[in-house]
MIDOSE-1310 file (N, C-alpha, C; in nm, 2 decimals, decimal comma, always signed):
residues 177
makk	+17,41/+8,60/+16,06/+17,40/+8,65/+15,93/+17,27/+8,59/+15,86; +17,24/+8,47/+15,89/+17,13/+8,40/+15,83/+17,00/+8,47/+15,87; +17,00/+8,52/+15,99/+16,88/+8,59/+16,04/+16,86/+8,72/+15,96; +16,97/+8,80/+15,93/+16,96/+8,92/+15,86/+16,90/+8,90/+15,72
ltlk	+16,94/+8,79/+15,66/+16,89/+8,76/+15,52/+16,74/+8,74/+15,53; +16,70/+8,67/+15,62/+16,56/+8,64/+15,63/+16,48/+8,76/+15,66; +16,54/+8,85/+15,74/+16,47/+8,98/+15,77/+16,46/+9,06/+15,64; +16,57/+9,07/+15,57/+16,56/+9,14/+15,44/+16,46/+9,07/+15,34
qels	+16,46/+8,94/+15,34/+16,36/+8,87/+15,26/+16,22/+8,90/+15,30; +16,20/+8,90/+15,43/+16,07/+8,93/+15,49/+16,03/+9,07/+15,45; +16,12/+9,17/+15,47/+16,09/+9,31/+15,44/+16,06/+9,32/+15,29; +16,14/+9,26/+15,21/+16,11/+9,26/+15,06/+15,98/+9,20/+15,03
kakk	+15,94/+9,09/+15,09/+15,82/+9,03/+15,07/+15,70/+9,12/+15,12; +15,72/+9,18/+15,23/+15,61/+9,27/+15,29/+15,60/+9,39/+15,20; +15,71/+9,45/+15,15/+15,70/+9,56/+15,06/+15,63/+9,52/+14,93; +15,66/+9,40/+14,88/+15,59/+9,36/+14,76/+15,44/+9,34/+14,78
etde	+15,41/+9,28/+14,89/+15,26/+9,27/+14,92/+15,20/+9,40/+14,94; +15,27/+9,50/+15,00/+15,21/+9,63/+15,02/+15,19/+9,70/+14,88; +15,29/+9,68/+14,79/+15,27/+9,74/+14,66/+15,15/+9,68/+14,59; +15,14/+9,54/+14,60/+15,02/+9,48/+14,54/+14,89/+9,53/+14,59
ykdk	+14,88/+9,54/+14,73/+14,76/+9,59/+14,79/+14,73/+9,74/+14,74; +14,84/+9,81/+14,74/+14,82/+9,95/+14,69/+14,77/+9,96/+14,55; +14,83/+9,87/+14,46/+14,79/+9,87/+14,32/+14,64/+9,83/+14,31; +14,60/+9,72/+14,39/+14,46/+9,68/+14,39/+14,37/+9,79/+14,44
ylra	+14,41/+9,86/+14,54/+14,33/+9,97/+14,60/+14,31/+10,08/+14,49; +14,42/+10,12/+14,43/+14,41/+10,22/+14,32/+14,32/+10,18/+14,21; +14,33/+10,06/+14,17/+14,25/+10,00/+14,06/+14,10/+10,01/+14,10; +14,07/+9,96/+14,23/+13,93/+9,96/+14,28/+13,88/+10,11/+14,29
lael	+13,97/+10,20/+14,33/+13,93/+10,34/+14,34/+13,89/+10,39/+14,20; +13,98/+10,36/+14,10/+13,95/+10,40/+13,96/+13,82/+10,34/+13,91; +13,80/+10,22/+13,94/+13,68/+10,15/+13,89/+13,55/+10,22/+13,95; +13,57/+10,25/+14,08/+13,46/+10,32/+14,15/+13,43/+10,46/+14,09
enyk	+13,53/+10,53/+14,06/+13,51/+10,66/+13,99/+13,45/+10,65/+13,85; +13,49/+10,55/+13,78/+13,43/+10,52/+13,65/+13,29/+10,48/+13,66; +13,26/+10,40/+13,76/+13,12/+10,36/+13,79/+13,03/+10,48/+13,82; +13,08/+10,57/+13,91/+13,01/+10,69/+13,94/+12,98/+10,78/+13,82
krvr	+13,08/+10,79/+13,74/+13,07/+10,87/+13,61/+12,96/+10,81/+13,52; +12,97/+10,68/+13,51/+12,87/+10,61/+13,42/+12,73/+10,62/+13,47; +12,71/+10,61/+13,60/+12,58/+10,62/+13,66/+12,53/+10,76/+13,65; +12,62/+10,86/+13,67/+12,58/+11,00/+13,66/+12,53/+11,03/+13,51
keqe	+12,61/+10,98/+13,42/+12,57/+11,00/+13,28/+12,44/+10,93/+13,24; +12,42/+10,81/+13,29/+12,29/+10,74/+13,27/+12,18/+10,81/+13,33; +12,20/+10,87/+13,45/+12,09/+10,94/+13,51/+12,06/+11,07/+13,43; +12,16/+11,14/+13,38/+12,14/+11,26/+13,30/+12,05/+11,22/+13,18
eifs	+12,09/+11,11/+13,11/+12,01/+11,07/+12,99/+11,87/+11,03/+13,03; +11,85/+10,97/+13,14/+11,71/+10,93/+13,18/+11,63/+11,06/+13,21; +11,69/+11,15/+13,28/+11,62/+11,27/+13,31/+11,60/+11,36/+13,18; +11,70/+11,36/+13,09/+11,69/+11,43/+12,97/+11,58/+11,38/+12,88
yane	+11,56/+11,25/+12,87/+11,46/+11,19/+12,78/+11,34/+11,13/+12,86; +11,32/+11,17/+12,98/+11,21/+11,12/+13,06/+11,07/+11,15/+13,00; +11,06/+11,26/+12,93/+10,93/+11,30/+12,88/+10,91/+11,25/+12,73; +11,00/+11,17/+12,68/+10,99/+11,12/+12,54/+10,86/+11,05/+12,52
rvll	+10,82/+10,96/+12,61/+10,70/+10,88/+12,59/+10,57/+10,97/+12,58; +10,57/+11,07/+12,67/+10,46/+11,16/+12,67/+10,45/+11,24/+12,55; +10,57/+11,29/+12,50/+10,58/+11,37/+12,38/+10,53/+11,29/+12,26; +10,57/+11,16/+12,25/+10,52/+11,08/+12,14/+10,37/+11,06/+12,14
ellp	+10,31/+11,06/+12,26/+10,17/+11,05/+12,27/+10,10/+11,18/+12,22; +10,17/+11,29/+12,24/+10,11/+11,42/+12,20/+10,13/+11,46/+12,05; +10,22/+11,39/+11,98/+10,25/+11,42/+11,84/+10,13/+11,40/+11,75; +10,04/+11,30/+11,77/+9,92/+11,29/+11,69/+9,83/+11,41/+11,71
ildn	+9,82/+11,46/+11,83/+9,74/+11,58/+11,85/+9,80/+11,70/+11,78; +9,93/+11,72/+11,78/+9,99/+11,82/+11,71/+9,97/+11,81/+11,56; +9,98/+11,68/+11,51/+9,95/+11,66/+11,37/+9,81/+11,70/+11,33; +9,71/+11,66/+11,42/+9,57/+11,70/+11,39/+9,55/+11,85/+11,39
fdrg	+9,62/+11,92/+11,48/+9,61/+12,06/+11,48/+9,66/+12,12/+11,34; +9,78/+12,07/+11,30/+9,83/+12,11/+11,17/+9,73/+12,08/+11,05; +9,68/+11,96/+11,05/+9,59/+11,92/+10,94/+9,46/+12,01/+10,95; +9,41/+12,03/+11,06/+9,29/+12,11/+11,08/+9,31/+12,25/+11,04
lnti	+9,41/+12,31/+11,09/+9,43/+12,45/+11,06/+9,47/+12,48/+10,92; +9,55/+12,38/+10,86/+9,58/+12,40/+10,72/+9,47/+12,38/+10,62; +9,37/+12,29/+10,66/+9,26/+12,26/+10,58/+9,16/+12,38/+10,57; +9,14/+12,45/+10,68/+9,03/+12,55/+10,68/+9,09/+12,69/+10,68
sdsv	+9,22/+12,71/+10,68/+9,27/+12,85/+10,69/+9,21/+12,95/+10,59; +9,20/+12,91/+10,47/+9,15/+13,01/+10,37/+9,00/+13,02/+10,36; +8,93/+12,92/+10,41/+8,78/+12,91/+10,39/+8,70/+12,94/+10,52; +8,76/+13,00/+10,62/+8,69/+13,03/+10,74/+8,59/+13,15/+10,72
pkky	+8,46/+13,13/+10,74/+8,37/+13,24/+10,72/+8,40/+13,35/+10,82; +8,37/+13,47/+10,79/+8,40/+13,59/+10,87/+8,35/+13,58/+11,01; +8,23/+13,52/+11,03/+8,18/+13,51/+11,17/+8,26/+13,41/+11,26; +8,34/+13,33/+11,20/+8,42/+13,23/+11,27/+8,57/+13,27/+11,28
kdfy	+8,61/+13,38/+11,23/+8,75/+13,42/+11,22/+8,81/+13,43/+11,36; +8,73/+13,49/+11,46/+8,78/+13,50/+11,60/+8,80/+13,36/+11,66; +8,71/+13,27/+11,63/+8,72/+13,14/+11,68/+8,84/+13,07/+11,63; +8,86/+13,09/+11,50/+8,98/+13,03/+11,43/+9,11/+13,09/+11,49
kgie	+9,11/+13,22/+11,51/+9,23/+13,28/+11,57/+9,26/+13,22/+11,71; +9,15/+13,20/+11,78/+9,17/+13,14/+11,92/+9,23/+13,00/+11,91; +9,18/+12,92/+11,82/+9,24/+12,79/+11,80/+9,39/+12,80/+11,76; +9,42/+12,89/+11,67/+9,56/+12,91/+11,63/+9,64/+12,95/+11,75
miyr	+9,59/+13,03/+11,84/+9,67/+13,07/+11,96/+9,69/+12,95/+12,05; +9,59/+12,87/+12,07/+9,61/+12,74/+12,15/+9,71/+12,66/+12,08; +9,71/+12,64/+11,95/+9,81/+12,56/+11,88/+9,95/+12,62/+11,90; +9,97/+12,75/+11,88/+10,10/+12,81/+11,90/+10,15/+12,79/+12,05
nfke	+10,06/+12,81/+12,15/+10,10/+12,78/+12,29/+10,14/+12,64/+12,31; +10,06/+12,55/+12,25/+10,09/+12,41/+12,26/+10,23/+12,37/+12,21; +10,26/+12,43/+12,09/+10,39/+12,41/+12,02/+10,50/+12,47/+12,11; +10,48/+12,58/+12,16/+10,58/+12,65/+12,25/+10,62/+12,56/+12,37
vlek	+10,51/+12,51/+12,43/+10,54/+12,42/+12,55/+10,62/+12,30/+12,51; +10,58/+12,24/+12,39/+10,66/+12,12/+12,35/+10,80/+12,16/+12,31; +10,82/+12,27/+12,25/+10,96/+12,32/+12,21/+11,04/+12,35/+12,34; +10,98/+12,40/+12,44/+11,05/+12,42/+12,57/+11,10/+12,29/+12,63
eglk	+11,03/+12,18/+12,60/+11,07/+12,05/+12,65/+11,17/+11,99/+12,56; +11,21/+12,05/+12,45/+11,32/+12,00/+12,36/+11,27/+11,94/+12,23; +11,14/+11,95/+12,21/+11,08/+11,89/+12,08/+11,10/+11,98/+11,97; +11,16/+11,93/+11,86/+11,18/+12,01/+11,73/+11,13/+11,92/+11,62
sfda	+11,06/+11,99/+11,52/+11,03/+11,92/+11,40/+11,14/+11,94/+11,30; +11,15/+11,86/+11,20/+11,25/+11,88/+11,10/+11,19/+11,86/+10,96; +11,22/+11,95/+10,87/+11,17/+11,95/+10,74/+11,26/+11,86/+10,66; +11,20/+11,77/+10,57/+11,28/+11,68/+10,50/+11,28/+11,70/+10,35
vgek	+11,20/+11,80/+10,30/+11,18/+11,82/+10,16/+11,32/+11,86/+10,10; +11,36/+11,80/+9,99/+11,48/+11,83/+9,92/+11,60/+11,76/+9,98; +11,59/+11,69/+10,09/+11,71/+11,62/+10,15/+11,73/+11,49/+10,08; +11,85/+11,44/+10,09/+11,87/+11,30/+10,04/+11,81/+11,20/+10,14
fdps	+11,75/+11,10/+10,09/+11,68/+11,00/+10,18/+11,78/+10,94/+10,28; +11,75/+10,94/+10,41/+11,83/+10,89/+10,51/+11,74/+10,80/+10,60; +11,76/+10,67/+10,60/+11,67/+10,58/+10,68/+11,67/+10,61/+10,83; +11,77/+10,67/+10,88/+11,77/+10,70/+11,02/+11,68/+10,83/+11,05
rhea	+11,65/+10,91/+10,95/+11,57/+11,03/+10,97/+11,43/+11,02/+10,89; +11,42/+10,93/+10,80/+11,31/+10,93/+10,71/+11,25/+10,79/+10,70; +11,12/+10,78/+10,68/+11,05/+10,66/+10,65/+10,98/+10,68/+10,52; +11,02/+10,60/+10,42/+10,96/+10,62/+10,28/+10,83/+10,55/+10,28
vqvi	+10,72/+10,62/+10,25/+10,59/+10,56/+10,24/+10,55/+10,54/+10,09; +10,62/+10,61/+10,01/+10,60/+10,60/+9,86/+10,72/+10,64/+9,79; +10,74/+10,57/+9,67/+10,85/+10,60/+9,58/+10,79/+10,63/+9,45; +10,83/+10,75/+9,39/+10,77/+10,78/+9,26/+10,88/+10,81/+9,16
eskk	+10,85/+10,79/+9,03/+10,94/+10,82/+8,92/+10,94/+10,97/+8,91; +11,05/+11,03/+8,89/+11,06/+11,18/+8,87/+11,18/+11,21/+8,78; +11,15/+11,28/+8,67/+11,26/+11,32/+8,58/+11,33/+11,44/+8,62; +11,26/+11,52/+8,71/+11,32/+11,65/+8,75/+11,40/+11,64/+8,88
hspd	+11,40/+11,53/+8,95/+11,47/+11,51/+9,08/+11,57/+11,40/+9,07; +11,68/+11,41/+9,14/+11,78/+11,30/+9,14/+11,72/+11,19/+9,22; +11,77/+11,07/+9,20/+11,72/+10,95/+9,28/+11,74/+10,97/+9,43; +11,65/+10,92/+9,51/+11,66/+10,92/+9,65/+11,65/+11,06/+9,71
iiie	+11,59/+11,16/+9,64/+11,57/+11,29/+9,70/+11,42/+11,30/+9,74; +11,40/+11,35/+9,86/+11,26/+11,36/+9,91/+11,20/+11,48/+9,84; +11,09/+11,45/+9,78/+11,02/+11,56/+9,70/+10,89/+11,61/+9,76; +10,84/+11,53/+9,85/+10,71/+11,58/+9,91/+10,71/+11,54/+10,06
qqvh	+10,65/+11,63/+10,14/+10,63/+11,60/+10,28/+10,50/+11,67/+10,31; +10,39/+11,60/+10,29/+10,26/+11,67/+10,30/+10,19/+11,62/+10,43; +10,19/+11,71/+10,52/+10,13/+11,68/+10,65/+9,98/+11,66/+10,64; +9,91/+11,73/+10,54/+9,77/+11,71/+10,53/+9,72/+11,58/+10,47
lvie	+9,82/+11,50/+10,43/+9,78/+11,36/+10,39/+9,83/+11,27/+10,50; +9,85/+11,14/+10,47/+9,90/+11,04/+10,57/+10,04/+11,07/+10,61; +10,11/+11,14/+10,53/+10,26/+11,16/+10,55/+10,27/+11,26/+10,67; +10,37/+11,23/+10,75/+10,39/+11,31/+10,88/+10,53/+11,37/+10,89
kgym	+10,54/+11,48/+10,96/+10,67/+11,55/+10,99/+10,75/+11,46/+11,08; +10,88/+11,48/+11,08/+10,97/+11,41/+11,17/+10,99/+11,50/+11,29; +11,02/+11,43/+11,40/+11,05/+11,51/+11,53/+11,17/+11,46/+11,60; +11,24/+11,55/+11,66/+11,35/+11,52/+11,74/+11,33/+11,57/+11,89
lkdk	+11,38/+11,50/+11,98/+11,38/+11,54/+12,12/+11,53/+11,57/+12,15; +11,56/+11,70/+12,16/+11,69/+11,75/+12,18/+11,77/+11,70/+12,05; +11,86/+11,60/+12,07/+11,94/+11,56/+11,95/+11,91/+11,42/+11,91; +11,80/+11,36/+11,96/+11,76/+11,22/+11,93/+11,63/+11,23/+11,84
iirp	+11,63/+11,15/+11,73/+11,51/+11,14/+11,65/+11,41/+11,05/+11,72; +11,29/+11,10/+11,75/+11,19/+11,02/+11,82/+11,08/+10,97/+11,72; +11,07/+11,04/+11,61/+10,98/+11,00/+11,50/+11,03/+11,04/+11,37; +11,07/+10,94/+11,28/+11,12/+10,98/+11,15/+11,01/+11,04/+11,07
akvv	+11,05/+11,13/+10,97/+10,95/+11,19/+10,88/+10,90/+11,08/+10,78; +10,77/+11,08/+10,76/+10,72/+10,99/+10,66/+10,71/+11,07/+10,53; +10,78/+11,02/+10,42/+10,81/+11,10/+10,30/+10,78/+11,02/+10,18; +10,77/+11,09/+10,07/+10,76/+11,04/+9,93/+10,90/+11,06/+9,87
vskg	+10,96/+10,96/+9,81/+11,10/+10,97/+9,76/+11,10/+10,96/+9,61; +11,18/+11,04/+9,54/+11,19/+11,03/+9,40/+11,28/+10,90/+9,36; +11,25/+10,86/+9,24/+11,32/+10,74/+9,19/+11,36/+10,76/+9,04; +11,49/+10,75/+9,01/+11,53/+10,75/+8,88/+11,51/+10,88/+8,80
ggkn	+11,56/+10,88/+8,67/+11,53/+10,98/+8,58/+11,59/+11,12/+8,61; +11,67/+11,14/+8,71/+11,73/+11,27/+8,74/+11,84/+11,31/+8,66; +11,92/+11,40/+8,71/+12,03/+11,45/+8,63/+12,13/+11,35/+8,58; +12,15/+11,24/+8,66/+12,25/+11,14/+8,62/+12,18/+11,02/+8,55
ggkr	+12,06/+11,04/+8,49/+11,99/+10,94/+8,41/+11,94/+10,83/+8,49; +11,91/+10,84/+8,61/+11,85/+10,74/+8,69/+11,95/+10,65/+8,76; +12,08/+10,68/+8,74/+12,19/+10,60/+8,80/+12,21/+10,65/+8,94; +12,23/+10,56/+9,03/+12,26/+10,60/+9,17/+12,41/+10,63/+9,18
eghr	+12,45/+10,73/+9,26/+12,59/+10,76/+9,27/+12,66/+10,65/+9,34; +12,77/+10,61/+9,29/+12,85/+10,50/+9,34/+12,81/+10,36/+9,30; +12,70/+10,36/+9,22/+12,65/+10,23/+9,17/+12,66/+10,22/+9,02; +12,67/+10,10/+8,97/+12,67/+10,08/+8,82/+12,54/+10,02/+8,78
n	+12,48/+10,07/+8,67/+12,36/+10,01/+8,62/+12,39/+9,90/+8,52
């Protein structure tokens, strides 16, 4: 009878060890699957944003096109109209290529200032605008458009922001003066 008990104990011990090994195996398998998913997601992000650096290098060229075309659009002499139209076509094609790669500009005029989307380069007093409202975004000056690559902001808009004197008398919402 003593031998039977030890056999039962040994069987119970072996079953317990088997369950432990099975549990470790299932955990390791789950960790491996999570690792594969994480690596796949990281690779997708890398491929999705791989051209970000190049696009950032091209943005000043796009800005210069904007400035140049906006500066001379009304004052082009008749003999240079075709040349101007050719430059406009190159500009449009350039923008289309960038947009196909996921680049989008965003307009900030009239929006509430958001430091994740905007970079304030100047704050001015304004009686006709509420505080922290963007009132100017002039590409032909030093101020620049903001750009996104797919859903990520790669360059914030450089803007002029209103300060005080608006509808609520210069008071900020949620703040006491």
